Predicted model as a PDB file, atoms N, CA, C, CB and O in Angstrom, pLDDT in the B-factor column:
MODEL        1                                                                  
ATOM      1  N   UNK A   1     108.919-109.258-121.883  1.00 63.00           N  
ATOM      2  CA  UNK A   1     109.981-108.518-121.512  1.00 63.00           C  
ATOM      3  C   UNK A   1     110.684-107.999-122.255  1.00 63.00           C  
ATOM      4  CB  UNK A   1     110.636-108.989-120.917  1.00 63.00           C  
ATOM      5  O   UNK A   1     111.054-108.713-123.188  1.00 63.00           O  
ATOM      6  N   UNK A   2     111.186-106.609-122.224  1.00 63.00           N  
ATOM      7  CA  UNK A   2     112.178-105.888-123.078  1.00 63.00           C  
ATOM      8  C   UNK A   2     113.268-105.486-122.142  1.00 63.00           C  
ATOM      9  CB  UNK A   2     111.558-104.611-123.842  1.00 63.00           C  
ATOM     10  O   UNK A   2     113.049-105.133-120.983  1.00 63.00           O  
ATOM     11  N   UNK A   3     114.471-105.554-122.695  1.00 60.00           N  
ATOM     12  CA  UNK A   3     115.520-104.861-122.016  1.00 60.00           C  
ATOM     13  C   UNK A   3     115.391-103.180-122.182  1.00 60.00           C  
ATOM     14  CB  UNK A   3     116.917-105.427-122.619  1.00 60.00           C  
ATOM     15  O   UNK A   3     115.324-102.574-123.252  1.00 60.00           O  
ATOM     16  N   UNK A   4     115.378-102.652-120.944  1.00 65.00           N  
ATOM     17  CA  UNK A   4     115.578-101.240-120.806  1.00 65.00           C  
ATOM     18  C   UNK A   4     117.088-100.550-120.742  1.00 65.00           C  
ATOM     19  CB  UNK A   4     114.878-100.925-119.601  1.00 65.00           C  
ATOM     20  O   UNK A   4     117.199 -99.354-121.012  1.00 65.00           O  
ATOM     21  N   UNK A   5     118.059-101.214-120.434  1.00 65.00           N  
ATOM     22  CA  UNK A   5     119.475-100.697-120.451  1.00 65.00           C  
ATOM     23  C   UNK A   5     120.139-101.960-120.418  1.00 65.00           C  
ATOM     24  CB  UNK A   5     119.924 -99.687-119.236  1.00 65.00           C  
ATOM     25  O   UNK A   5     119.709-103.071-120.109  1.00 65.00           O  
ATOM     26  N   UNK A   6     121.334-101.559-120.816  1.00 65.00           N  
ATOM     27  CA  UNK A   6     122.425-102.973-121.083  1.00 65.00           C  
ATOM     28  C   UNK A   6     123.638-102.273-120.400  1.00 65.00           C  
ATOM     29  CB  UNK A   6     122.842-103.531-123.049  1.00 65.00           C  
ATOM     30  O   UNK A   6     124.018-101.170-120.793  1.00 65.00           O  
ATOM     31  N   UNK A   7     124.191-102.880-119.450  1.00 66.00           N  
ATOM     32  CA  UNK A   7     125.487-102.599-118.757  1.00 66.00           C  
ATOM     33  C   UNK A   7     126.350-103.818-119.178  1.00 66.00           C  
ATOM     34  CB  UNK A   7     125.332-102.447-117.075  1.00 66.00           C  
ATOM     35  O   UNK A   7     125.908-104.952-118.992  1.00 66.00           O  
ATOM     36  N   UNK A   8     127.876-103.568-119.880  1.00 66.00           N  
ATOM     37  CA  UNK A   8     128.452-104.565-120.143  1.00 66.00           C  
ATOM     38  C   UNK A   8     129.499-104.529-119.027  1.00 66.00           C  
ATOM     39  CB  UNK A   8     128.856-104.615-121.517  1.00 66.00           C  
ATOM     40  O   UNK A   8     130.204-103.580-118.684  1.00 66.00           O  
ATOM     41  N   UNK A   9     129.427-106.174-118.376  1.00 64.00           N  
ATOM     42  CA  UNK A   9     130.528-106.453-117.642  1.00 64.00           C  
ATOM     43  C   UNK A   9     131.226-107.383-117.981  1.00 64.00           C  
ATOM     44  CB  UNK A   9     130.322-106.624-116.559  1.00 64.00           C  
ATOM     45  O   UNK A   9     130.704-108.493-118.087  1.00 64.00           O  
ATOM     46  N   UNK A  10     132.609-107.202-118.248  1.00 66.00           N  
ATOM     47  CA  UNK A  10     133.427-108.460-118.481  1.00 66.00           C  
ATOM     48  C   UNK A  10     133.846-109.267-117.559  1.00 66.00           C  
ATOM     49  CB  UNK A  10     134.451-108.242-119.033  1.00 66.00           C  
ATOM     50  O   UNK A  10     134.137-108.800-116.458  1.00 66.00           O  
ATOM     51  N   UNK A  11     133.942-110.390-117.769  1.00 76.00           N  
ATOM     52  CA  UNK A  11     134.425-111.387-116.796  1.00 76.00           C  
ATOM     53  C   UNK A  11     136.004-111.627-116.843  1.00 76.00           C  
ATOM     54  CB  UNK A  11     133.682-112.731-117.066  1.00 76.00           C  
ATOM     55  O   UNK A  11     136.582-111.828-117.911  1.00 76.00           O  
ATOM     56  N   UNK A  12     136.527-111.599-115.860  1.00 78.00           N  
ATOM     57  CA  UNK A  12     137.948-111.819-116.044  1.00 78.00           C  
ATOM     58  C   UNK A  12     138.608-113.084-115.365  1.00 78.00           C  
ATOM     59  CB  UNK A  12     138.622-110.627-115.553  1.00 78.00           C  
ATOM     60  O   UNK A  12     138.611-112.951-114.141  1.00 78.00           O  
ATOM     61  N   UNK A  13     139.016-113.950-115.677  1.00 81.00           N  
ATOM     62  CA  UNK A  13     139.739-115.091-115.198  1.00 81.00           C  
ATOM     63  C   UNK A  13     141.154-115.068-115.056  1.00 81.00           C  
ATOM     64  CB  UNK A  13     139.485-116.088-115.954  1.00 81.00           C  
ATOM     65  O   UNK A  13     141.732-115.497-116.055  1.00 81.00           O  
ATOM     66  N   UNK A  14     141.873-114.709-114.148  1.00 80.00           N  
ATOM     67  CA  UNK A  14     143.225-114.910-114.086  1.00 80.00           C  
ATOM     68  C   UNK A  14     143.815-116.309-113.928  1.00 80.00           C  
ATOM     69  CB  UNK A  14     143.642-114.165-113.103  1.00 80.00           C  
ATOM     70  O   UNK A  14     143.471-117.116-113.065  1.00 80.00           O  
ATOM     71  N   UNK A  15     144.711-116.491-114.835  1.00 84.00           N  
ATOM     72  CA  UNK A  15     145.279-118.088-114.933  1.00 84.00           C  
ATOM     73  C   UNK A  15     147.078-117.705-114.277  1.00 84.00           C  
ATOM     74  CB  UNK A  15     145.218-118.881-117.144  1.00 84.00           C  
ATOM     75  O   UNK A  15     147.758-116.991-115.014  1.00 84.00           O  
ATOM     76  N   UNK A  16     147.522-118.047-113.360  1.00 82.00           N  
ATOM     77  CA  UNK A  16     148.957-117.874-113.095  1.00 82.00           C  
ATOM     78  C   UNK A  16     149.473-119.096-113.156  1.00 82.00           C  
ATOM     79  CB  UNK A  16     149.311-117.246-111.837  1.00 82.00           C  
ATOM     80  O   UNK A  16     149.080-120.065-112.506  1.00 82.00           O  
ATOM     81  N   UNK A  17     150.645-119.066-114.186  1.00 83.00           N  
ATOM     82  CA  UNK A  17     151.475-119.934-114.603  1.00 83.00           C  
ATOM     83  C   UNK A  17     152.679-120.506-113.983  1.00 83.00           C  
ATOM     84  CB  UNK A  17     151.747-119.526-115.507  1.00 83.00           C  
ATOM     85  O   UNK A  17     153.032-119.726-113.098  1.00 83.00           O  
ATOM     86  N   UNK A  18     153.386-121.412-114.044  1.00 84.00           N  
ATOM     87  CA  UNK A  18     154.392-121.780-113.362  1.00 84.00           C  
ATOM     88  C   UNK A  18     155.658-121.424-113.995  1.00 84.00           C  
ATOM     89  CB  UNK A  18     154.285-123.055-113.112  1.00 84.00           C  
ATOM     90  O   UNK A  18     156.629-122.179-113.935  1.00 84.00           O  
ATOM     91  N   UNK A  19     155.683-120.281-114.612  1.00 82.00           N  
ATOM     92  CA  UNK A  19     157.098-119.623-115.437  1.00 82.00           C  
ATOM     93  C   UNK A  19     156.898-118.162-115.540  1.00 82.00           C  
ATOM     94  CB  UNK A  19     157.347-120.219-117.131  1.00 82.00           C  
ATOM     95  O   UNK A  19     155.763-117.687-115.493  1.00 82.00           O  
ATOM     96  N   UNK A  20     157.694-117.609-115.643  1.00 81.00           N  
ATOM     97  CA  UNK A  20     158.071-116.468-115.689  1.00 81.00           C  
ATOM     98  C   UNK A  20     157.401-115.590-116.848  1.00 81.00           C  
ATOM     99  CB  UNK A  20     159.394-116.567-115.726  1.00 81.00           C  
ATOM    100  O   UNK A  20     156.720-114.584-116.649  1.00 81.00           O  
ATOM    101  N   UNK A  21     157.707-116.133-118.066  1.00 81.00           N  
ATOM    102  CA  UNK A  21     157.444-115.834-119.567  1.00 81.00           C  
ATOM    103  C   UNK A  21     156.718-116.946-120.224  1.00 81.00           C  
ATOM    104  CB  UNK A  21     158.775-115.598-120.361  1.00 81.00           C  
ATOM    105  O   UNK A  21     156.923-118.142-120.018  1.00 81.00           O  
ATOM    106  N   UNK A  22     155.860-116.439-121.026  1.00 85.00           N  
ATOM    107  CA  UNK A  22     154.970-117.124-122.223  1.00 85.00           C  
ATOM    108  C   UNK A  22     155.416-117.076-123.353  1.00 85.00           C  
ATOM    109  CB  UNK A  22     153.740-116.641-122.445  1.00 85.00           C  
ATOM    110  O   UNK A  22     155.292-115.936-123.799  1.00 85.00           O  
ATOM    111  N   UNK A  23     156.021-117.966-124.260  1.00 88.00           N  
ATOM    112  CA  UNK A  23     156.439-117.498-125.513  1.00 88.00           C  
ATOM    113  C   UNK A  23     155.390-117.698-126.654  1.00 88.00           C  
ATOM    114  CB  UNK A  23     157.702-118.168-125.846  1.00 88.00           C  
ATOM    115  O   UNK A  23     154.518-118.553-126.501  1.00 88.00           O  
ATOM    116  N   UNK A  24     155.434-117.006-127.694  1.00 90.00           N  
ATOM    117  CA  UNK A  24     154.851-116.452-128.892  1.00 90.00           C  
ATOM    118  C   UNK A  24     154.310-117.982-129.071  1.00 90.00           C  
ATOM    119  CB  UNK A  24     155.937-115.627-130.170  1.00 90.00           C  
ATOM    120  O   UNK A  24     153.088-118.122-129.136  1.00 90.00           O  
ATOM    121  N   UNK A  25     155.087-119.062-129.149  1.00 93.00           N  
ATOM    122  CA  UNK A  25     154.316-120.294-129.512  1.00 93.00           C  
ATOM    123  C   UNK A  25     153.453-120.783-128.743  1.00 93.00           C  
ATOM    124  CB  UNK A  25     154.999-121.258-129.734  1.00 93.00           C  
ATOM    125  O   UNK A  25     152.573-121.494-129.228  1.00 93.00           O  
ATOM    126  N   UNK A  26     153.494-120.520-127.337  1.00 91.00           N  
ATOM    127  CA  UNK A  26     152.373-120.967-126.160  1.00 91.00           C  
ATOM    128  C   UNK A  26     151.348-120.241-126.118  1.00 91.00           C  
ATOM    129  CB  UNK A  26     152.799-120.938-124.772  1.00 91.00           C  
ATOM    130  O   UNK A  26     150.295-120.639-125.619  1.00 91.00           O  
ATOM    131  N   UNK A  27     151.537-118.768-126.768  1.00 90.00           N  
ATOM    132  CA  UNK A  27     150.392-117.869-126.903  1.00 90.00           C  
ATOM    133  C   UNK A  27     149.380-118.489-127.770  1.00 90.00           C  
ATOM    134  CB  UNK A  27     150.791-116.524-127.455  1.00 90.00           C  
ATOM    135  O   UNK A  27     148.235-118.827-127.470  1.00 90.00           O  
ATOM    136  N   UNK A  28     150.162-118.609-129.207  1.00 92.00           N  
ATOM    137  CA  UNK A  28     149.236-119.207-130.281  1.00 92.00           C  
ATOM    138  C   UNK A  28     148.808-120.708-130.029  1.00 92.00           C  
ATOM    139  CB  UNK A  28     149.967-119.140-131.688  1.00 92.00           C  
ATOM    140  O   UNK A  28     147.820-121.083-130.660  1.00 92.00           O  
ATOM    141  N   UNK A  29     149.365-121.529-129.268  1.00 92.00           N  
ATOM    142  CA  UNK A  29     148.626-122.771-128.622  1.00 92.00           C  
ATOM    143  C   UNK A  29     147.420-122.455-127.880  1.00 92.00           C  
ATOM    144  CB  UNK A  29     149.513-123.511-127.647  1.00 92.00           C  
ATOM    145  O   UNK A  29     146.342-123.019-128.070  1.00 92.00           O  
ATOM    146  N   UNK A  30     147.642-121.487-126.982  1.00 89.00           N  
ATOM    147  CA  UNK A  30     146.273-121.234-126.034  1.00 89.00           C  
ATOM    148  C   UNK A  30     145.307-120.546-126.863  1.00 89.00           C  
ATOM    149  CB  UNK A  30     146.520-120.267-124.641  1.00 89.00           C  
ATOM    150  O   UNK A  30     144.115-120.718-126.612  1.00 89.00           O  
ATOM    151  N   UNK A  31     145.687-119.723-127.899  1.00 88.00           N  
ATOM    152  CA  UNK A  31     144.512-119.302-128.876  1.00 88.00           C  
ATOM    153  C   UNK A  31     143.859-120.379-129.542  1.00 88.00           C  
ATOM    154  CB  UNK A  31     144.975-118.397-129.968  1.00 88.00           C  
ATOM    155  O   UNK A  31     142.636-120.513-129.574  1.00 88.00           O  
ATOM    156  N   UNK A  32     144.880-121.327-130.199  1.00 91.00           N  
ATOM    157  CA  UNK A  32     144.033-122.461-130.844  1.00 91.00           C  
ATOM    158  C   UNK A  32     143.498-123.231-130.154  1.00 91.00           C  
ATOM    159  CB  UNK A  32     144.587-123.230-131.610  1.00 91.00           C  
ATOM    160  O   UNK A  32     142.782-123.952-130.848  1.00 91.00           O  
ATOM    161  N   UNK A  33     143.433-123.580-128.719  1.00 89.00           N  
ATOM    162  CA  UNK A  33     142.950-124.444-128.052  1.00 89.00           C  
ATOM    163  C   UNK A  33     141.450-123.877-127.608  1.00 89.00           C  
ATOM    164  CB  UNK A  33     143.930-124.783-126.997  1.00 89.00           C  
ATOM    165  O   UNK A  33     140.398-124.502-127.750  1.00 89.00           O  
ATOM    166  N   UNK A  34     141.593-122.574-127.050  1.00 87.00           N  
ATOM    167  CA  UNK A  34     140.650-121.713-126.534  1.00 87.00           C  
ATOM    168  C   UNK A  34     139.492-121.333-127.565  1.00 87.00           C  
ATOM    169  CB  UNK A  34     141.372-120.514-126.055  1.00 87.00           C  
ATOM    170  O   UNK A  34     138.275-121.375-127.384  1.00 87.00           O  
ATOM    171  N   UNK A  35     140.268-120.922-128.784  1.00 86.00           N  
ATOM    172  CA  UNK A  35     139.059-119.982-129.493  1.00 86.00           C  
ATOM    173  C   UNK A  35     138.067-120.996-130.202  1.00 86.00           C  
ATOM    174  CB  UNK A  35     139.715-118.809-130.769  1.00 86.00           C  
ATOM    175  O   UNK A  35     137.203-120.357-130.802  1.00 86.00           O  
ATOM    176  N   UNK A  36     137.924-122.228-130.318  1.00 88.00           N  
ATOM    177  CA  UNK A  36     136.794-122.838-130.988  1.00 88.00           C  
ATOM    178  C   UNK A  36     135.748-123.191-130.013  1.00 88.00           C  
ATOM    179  CB  UNK A  36     137.202-124.044-131.755  1.00 88.00           C  
ATOM    180  O   UNK A  36     134.593-123.297-130.426  1.00 88.00           O  
ATOM    181  N   UNK A  37     135.994-123.371-128.864  1.00 87.00           N  
ATOM    182  CA  UNK A  37     135.030-123.730-127.549  1.00 87.00           C  
ATOM    183  C   UNK A  37     134.394-122.154-127.453  1.00 87.00           C  
ATOM    184  CB  UNK A  37     136.055-124.353-125.835  1.00 87.00           C  
ATOM    185  O   UNK A  37     133.179-121.986-127.558  1.00 87.00           O  
ATOM    186  N   UNK A  38     135.265-121.092-127.259  1.00 85.00           N  
ATOM    187  CA  UNK A  38     134.281-119.874-126.929  1.00 85.00           C  
ATOM    188  C   UNK A  38     133.480-119.447-128.151  1.00 85.00           C  
ATOM    189  CB  UNK A  38     135.104-118.558-126.405  1.00 85.00           C  
ATOM    190  O   UNK A  38     132.432-118.808-128.065  1.00 85.00           O  
ATOM    191  N   UNK A  39     134.075-119.867-129.373  1.00 83.00           N  
ATOM    192  CA  UNK A  39     133.243-119.424-130.404  1.00 83.00           C  
ATOM    193  C   UNK A  39     131.942-120.350-130.797  1.00 83.00           C  
ATOM    194  CB  UNK A  39     134.131-119.261-131.562  1.00 83.00           C  
ATOM    195  O   UNK A  39     130.963-119.949-131.427  1.00 83.00           O  
ATOM    196  N   UNK A  40     132.118-121.491-130.359  1.00 86.00           N  
ATOM    197  CA  UNK A  40     130.840-122.398-130.271  1.00 86.00           C  
ATOM    198  C   UNK A  40     129.787-121.890-129.401  1.00 86.00           C  
ATOM    199  CB  UNK A  40     131.169-123.783-129.757  1.00 86.00           C  
ATOM    200  O   UNK A  40     128.604-121.778-129.721  1.00 86.00           O  
ATOM    201  N   UNK A  41     130.466-121.498-127.925  1.00 82.00           N  
ATOM    202  CA  UNK A  41     129.363-120.646-127.135  1.00 82.00           C  
ATOM    203  C   UNK A  41     128.952-119.456-127.205  1.00 82.00           C  
ATOM    204  CB  UNK A  41     129.540-120.572-126.088  1.00 82.00           C  
ATOM    205  O   UNK A  41     128.271-118.870-126.364  1.00 82.00           O  
ATOM    206  N   UNK A  42     129.359-119.039-128.236  1.00 81.00           N  
ATOM    207  CA  UNK A  42     128.831-117.451-128.822  1.00 81.00           C  
ATOM    208  C   UNK A  42     129.697-116.418-127.640  1.00 81.00           C  
ATOM    209  CB  UNK A  42     126.616-117.176-128.674  1.00 81.00           C  
ATOM    210  O   UNK A  42     129.133-115.560-126.961  1.00 81.00           O  
ATOM    211  N   UNK A  43     130.708-116.635-127.607  1.00 81.00           N  
ATOM    212  CA  UNK A  43     131.504-115.718-126.460  1.00 81.00           C  
ATOM    213  C   UNK A  43     132.600-114.932-127.495  1.00 81.00           C  
ATOM    214  CB  UNK A  43     132.442-116.835-125.027  1.00 81.00           C  
ATOM    215  O   UNK A  43     133.372-115.400-128.332  1.00 81.00           O  
ATOM    216  N   UNK A  44     132.376-113.769-127.142  1.00 79.00           N  
ATOM    217  CA  UNK A  44     133.875-112.765-127.734  1.00 79.00           C  
ATOM    218  C   UNK A  44     134.863-113.008-126.444  1.00 79.00           C  
ATOM    219  CB  UNK A  44     133.521-110.597-127.977  1.00 79.00           C  
ATOM    220  O   UNK A  44     134.544-113.199-125.271  1.00 79.00           O  
ATOM    221  N   UNK A  45     136.018-112.947-126.973  1.00 84.00           N  
ATOM    222  CA  UNK A  45     137.157-112.860-125.953  1.00 84.00           C  
ATOM    223  C   UNK A  45     137.834-112.216-126.292  1.00 84.00           C  
ATOM    224  CB  UNK A  45     137.838-113.787-125.582  1.00 84.00           C  
ATOM    225  O   UNK A  45     137.786-111.758-127.434  1.00 84.00           O  
ATOM    226  N   UNK A  46     138.916-111.866-125.265  1.00 84.00           N  
ATOM    227  CA  UNK A  46     140.221-111.399-125.160  1.00 84.00           C  
ATOM    228  C   UNK A  46     141.110-112.192-124.659  1.00 84.00           C  
ATOM    229  CB  UNK A  46     140.297-110.379-124.526  1.00 84.00           C  
ATOM    230  O   UNK A  46     140.541-113.063-124.002  1.00 84.00           O  
ATOM    231  N   UNK A  47     142.474-112.334-124.653  1.00 86.00           N  
ATOM    232  CA  UNK A  47     143.532-112.943-123.959  1.00 86.00           C  
ATOM    233  C   UNK A  47     144.758-112.103-123.662  1.00 86.00           C  
ATOM    234  CB  UNK A  47     143.916-114.057-124.677  1.00 86.00           C  
ATOM    235  O   UNK A  47     145.402-111.739-124.647  1.00 86.00           O  
ATOM    236  N   UNK A  48     145.137-111.777-122.593  1.00 85.00           N  
ATOM    237  CA  UNK A  48     146.160-110.981-122.349  1.00 85.00           C  
ATOM    238  C   UNK A  48     147.204-111.510-121.612  1.00 85.00           C  
ATOM    239  CB  UNK A  48     145.760-109.952-121.810  1.00 85.00           C  
ATOM    240  O   UNK A  48     146.795-112.119-120.624  1.00 85.00           O  
ATOM    241  N   UNK A  49     148.387-111.495-121.737  1.00 86.00           N  
ATOM    242  CA  UNK A  49     149.575-112.033-121.220  1.00 86.00           C  
ATOM    243  C   UNK A  49     150.325-110.955-120.279  1.00 86.00           C  
ATOM    244  CB  UNK A  49     150.463-112.496-122.418  1.00 86.00           C  
ATOM    245  O   UNK A  49     150.619-109.846-120.725  1.00 86.00           O  
ATOM    246  N   UNK A  50     150.567-111.272-119.189  1.00 81.00           N  
ATOM    247  CA  UNK A  50     151.308-110.410-117.946  1.00 81.00           C  
ATOM    248  C   UNK A  50     152.206-110.953-116.907  1.00 81.00           C  
ATOM    249  CB  UNK A  50     150.329-109.829-117.115  1.00 81.00           C  
ATOM    250  O   UNK A  50     152.459-112.152-116.786  1.00 81.00           O  
ATOM    251  N   UNK A  51     152.611-110.137-116.266  1.00 75.00           N  
ATOM    252  CA  UNK A  51     153.647-110.578-115.191  1.00 75.00           C  
ATOM    253  C   UNK A  51     152.696-110.232-114.033  1.00 75.00           C  
ATOM    254  CB  UNK A  51     155.264-109.720-115.171  1.00 75.00           C  
ATOM    255  O   UNK A  51     152.109-109.160-113.883  1.00 75.00           O  
ATOM    256  N   UNK A  52     152.633-111.419-113.164  1.00 67.00           N  
ATOM    257  CA  UNK A  52     151.859-111.112-111.899  1.00 67.00           C  
ATOM    258  C   UNK A  52     153.010-110.605-110.785  1.00 67.00           C  
ATOM    259  CB  UNK A  52     150.970-112.563-111.348  1.00 67.00           C  
ATOM    260  O   UNK A  52     153.776-111.370-110.198  1.00 67.00           O  
ATOM    261  N   UNK A  53     152.964-109.170-110.626  1.00 66.00           N  
ATOM    262  CA  UNK A  53     154.047-108.469-110.054  1.00 66.00           C  
ATOM    263  C   UNK A  53     154.362-109.141-108.468  1.00 66.00           C  
ATOM    264  CB  UNK A  53     153.621-106.811-110.034  1.00 66.00           C  
ATOM    265  O   UNK A  53     155.527-109.319-108.112  1.00 66.00           O  
ATOM    266  N   UNK A  54     153.442-109.414-107.757  1.00 64.00           N  
ATOM    267  CA  UNK A  54     153.658-109.904-106.435  1.00 64.00           C  
ATOM    268  C   UNK A  54     154.142-111.271-106.364  1.00 64.00           C  
ATOM    269  CB  UNK A  54     152.487-109.807-105.688  1.00 64.00           C  
ATOM    270  O   UNK A  54     154.642-111.750-105.346  1.00 64.00           O  
ATOM    271  N   UNK A  55     153.953-112.016-107.682  1.00 64.00           N  
ATOM    272  CA  UNK A  55     154.296-113.472-107.822  1.00 64.00           C  
ATOM    273  C   UNK A  55     155.572-113.931-108.434  1.00 64.00           C  
ATOM    274  CB  UNK A  55     153.317-114.068-108.561  1.00 64.00           C  
ATOM    275  O   UNK A  55     156.236-114.946-108.219  1.00 64.00           O  
ATOM    276  N   UNK A  56     155.793-112.703-109.439  1.00 73.00           N  
ATOM    277  CA  UNK A  56     156.765-113.128-110.305  1.00 73.00           C  
ATOM    278  C   UNK A  56     156.860-114.237-111.171  1.00 73.00           C  
ATOM    279  CB  UNK A  56     157.612-113.211-109.725  1.00 73.00           C  
ATOM    280  O   UNK A  56     157.818-114.999-111.295  1.00 73.00           O  
ATOM    281  N   UNK A  57     155.384-114.263-111.970  1.00 81.00           N  
ATOM    282  CA  UNK A  57     155.133-115.267-112.532  1.00 81.00           C  
ATOM    283  C   UNK A  57     154.383-114.716-113.691  1.00 81.00           C  
ATOM    284  CB  UNK A  57     154.537-116.212-111.706  1.00 81.00           C  
ATOM    285  O   UNK A  57     153.949-113.564-113.679  1.00 81.00           O  
ATOM    286  N   UNK A  58     154.232-115.506-114.663  1.00 83.00           N  
ATOM    287  CA  UNK A  58     153.375-115.230-115.913  1.00 83.00           C  
ATOM    288  C   UNK A  58     151.816-115.170-115.407  1.00 83.00           C  
ATOM    289  CB  UNK A  58     153.605-116.494-117.117  1.00 83.00           C  
ATOM    290  O   UNK A  58     151.431-115.700-114.364  1.00 83.00           O  
ATOM    291  N   UNK A  59     151.176-114.609-116.103  1.00 82.00           N  
ATOM    292  CA  UNK A  59     149.606-114.772-115.889  1.00 82.00           C  
ATOM    293  C   UNK A  59     149.143-114.582-117.265  1.00 82.00           C  
ATOM    294  CB  UNK A  59     148.857-113.650-114.805  1.00 82.00           C  
ATOM    295  O   UNK A  59     149.716-113.894-118.109  1.00 82.00           O  
ATOM    296  N   UNK A  60     148.039-115.260-117.428  1.00 83.00           N  
ATOM    297  CA  UNK A  60     146.869-115.053-118.640  1.00 83.00           C  
ATOM    298  C   UNK A  60     145.863-114.636-118.411  1.00 83.00           C  
ATOM    299  CB  UNK A  60     146.427-116.028-119.288  1.00 83.00           C  
ATOM    300  O   UNK A  60     145.248-115.333-117.604  1.00 83.00           O  
ATOM    301  N   UNK A  61     145.233-113.581-118.826  1.00 83.00           N  
ATOM    302  CA  UNK A  61     143.975-112.918-118.411  1.00 83.00           C  
ATOM    303  C   UNK A  61     143.017-113.275-119.575  1.00 83.00           C  
ATOM    304  CB  UNK A  61     144.142-111.263-118.177  1.00 83.00           C  
ATOM    305  O   UNK A  61     143.220-112.851-120.713  1.00 83.00           O  
ATOM    306  N   UNK A  62     141.977-114.060-119.260  1.00 83.00           N  
ATOM    307  CA  UNK A  62     140.941-114.294-120.068  1.00 83.00           C  
ATOM    308  C   UNK A  62     139.821-113.407-119.821  1.00 83.00           C  
ATOM    309  CB  UNK A  62     140.574-115.582-119.972  1.00 83.00           C  
ATOM    310  O   UNK A  62     139.184-113.503-118.772  1.00 83.00           O  
ATOM    311  N   UNK A  63     139.459-112.325-120.945  1.00 83.00           N  
ATOM    312  CA  UNK A  63     138.164-111.678-120.759  1.00 83.00           C  
ATOM    313  C   UNK A  63     137.393-111.846-121.737  1.00 83.00           C  
ATOM    314  CB  UNK A  63     138.196-110.398-120.542  1.00 83.00           C  
ATOM    315  O   UNK A  63     137.783-111.712-122.897  1.00 83.00           O  
ATOM    316  N   UNK A  64     135.865-112.247-121.332  1.00 81.00           N  
ATOM    317  CA  UNK A  64     134.860-112.770-122.120  1.00 81.00           C  
ATOM    318  C   UNK A  64     133.443-112.078-122.170  1.00 81.00           C  
ATOM    319  CB  UNK A  64     134.722-114.062-121.704  1.00 81.00           C  
ATOM    320  O   UNK A  64     133.065-111.665-121.073  1.00 81.00           O  
ATOM    321  N   UNK A  65     132.640-111.886-123.164  1.00 74.00           N  
ATOM    322  CA  UNK A  65     131.615-111.266-123.182  1.00 74.00           C  
ATOM    323  C   UNK A  65     130.602-111.986-124.144  1.00 74.00           C  
ATOM    324  CB  UNK A  65     131.936-109.960-123.467  1.00 74.00           C  
ATOM    325  O   UNK A  65     130.934-112.090-125.325  1.00 74.00           O  
ATOM    326  N   UNK A  66     129.549-112.425-123.785  1.00 69.00           N  
ATOM    327  CA  UNK A  66     128.679-113.090-124.963  1.00 69.00           C  
ATOM    328  C   UNK A  66     128.525-112.308-126.395  1.00 69.00           C  
ATOM    329  CB  UNK A  66     127.177-113.269-124.402  1.00 69.00           C  
ATOM    330  O   UNK A  66     128.390-111.085-126.347  1.00 69.00           O  
ATOM    331  N   UNK A  67     128.536-112.800-127.349  1.00 70.00           N  
ATOM    332  CA  UNK A  67     127.991-112.231-128.914  1.00 70.00           C  
ATOM    333  C   UNK A  67     126.605-111.735-128.426  1.00 70.00           C  
ATOM    334  CB  UNK A  67     127.818-113.595-130.369  1.00 70.00           C  
ATOM    335  O   UNK A  67     126.066-112.127-127.391  1.00 70.00           O  
ATOM    336  N   UNK A  68     126.084-110.815-129.301  1.00 72.00           N  
ATOM    337  CA  UNK A  68     124.817-109.990-129.320  1.00 72.00           C  
ATOM    338  C   UNK A  68     123.743-111.189-129.202  1.00 72.00           C  
ATOM    339  CB  UNK A  68     124.635-108.972-130.796  1.00 72.00           C  
ATOM    340  O   UNK A  68     122.943-111.329-128.277  1.00 72.00           O  
ATOM    341  N   UNK A  69     123.889-112.029-130.333  1.00 70.00           N  
ATOM    342  CA  UNK A  69     122.699-113.323-130.440  1.00 70.00           C  
ATOM    343  C   UNK A  69     122.600-114.157-129.416  1.00 70.00           C  
ATOM    344  CB  UNK A  69     122.901-114.324-131.558  1.00 70.00           C  
ATOM    345  O   UNK A  69     121.705-115.003-129.430  1.00 70.00           O  
ATOM    346  N   UNK A  70     123.453-114.075-128.397  1.00 63.00           N  
ATOM    347  CA  UNK A  70     123.432-114.808-127.314  1.00 63.00           C  
ATOM    348  C   UNK A  70     122.905-114.111-126.107  1.00 63.00           C  
ATOM    349  CB  UNK A  70     124.660-115.283-127.117  1.00 63.00           C  
ATOM    350  O   UNK A  70     122.428-114.670-125.120  1.00 63.00           O  
ATOM    351  N   UNK A  71     123.030-112.946-126.276  1.00 61.00           N  
ATOM    352  CA  UNK A  71     122.428-111.871-125.140  1.00 61.00           C  
ATOM    353  C   UNK A  71     120.862-111.533-125.533  1.00 61.00           C  
ATOM    354  CB  UNK A  71     123.403-110.269-125.144  1.00 61.00           C  
ATOM    355  O   UNK A  71     120.326-110.595-124.944  1.00 61.00           O  
ATOM    356  N   UNK A  72     120.216-112.184-126.391  1.00 61.00           N  
ATOM    357  CA  UNK A  72     118.855-111.831-126.843  1.00 61.00           C  
ATOM    358  C   UNK A  72     118.342-113.093-126.385  1.00 61.00           C  
ATOM    359  CB  UNK A  72     118.597-111.447-128.455  1.00 61.00           C  
ATOM    360  O   UNK A  72     118.985-114.058-126.799  1.00 61.00           O  
ATOM    361  N   UNK A  73     117.422-113.335-125.691  1.00 52.00           N  
ATOM    362  CA  UNK A  73     116.877-114.436-125.182  1.00 52.00           C  
ATOM    363  C   UNK A  73     115.160-114.300-125.557  1.00 52.00           C  
ATOM    364  CB  UNK A  73     117.295-114.507-123.545  1.00 52.00           C  
ATOM    365  O   UNK A  73     114.380-115.186-125.207  1.00 52.00           O  
TER     366      UNK A  73                                                      
ENDMDL                                                                          
END                                                                             
């Protein structure tokens, strides 16, 4: 079997938290906690921190996509 076309689809998970603001220290702690697990699974990721407008709460968005070696089976 050969791959004839590749379409990247990012997986987004939105985590709405119980505060309006996420501190720099909290962002760093989240990265320290999440990064090793995702790297071990061969997943590239991005974390963004926003405000959920309709909820007036902070939201953490985790965007993931597998590393190239993981995509080759």
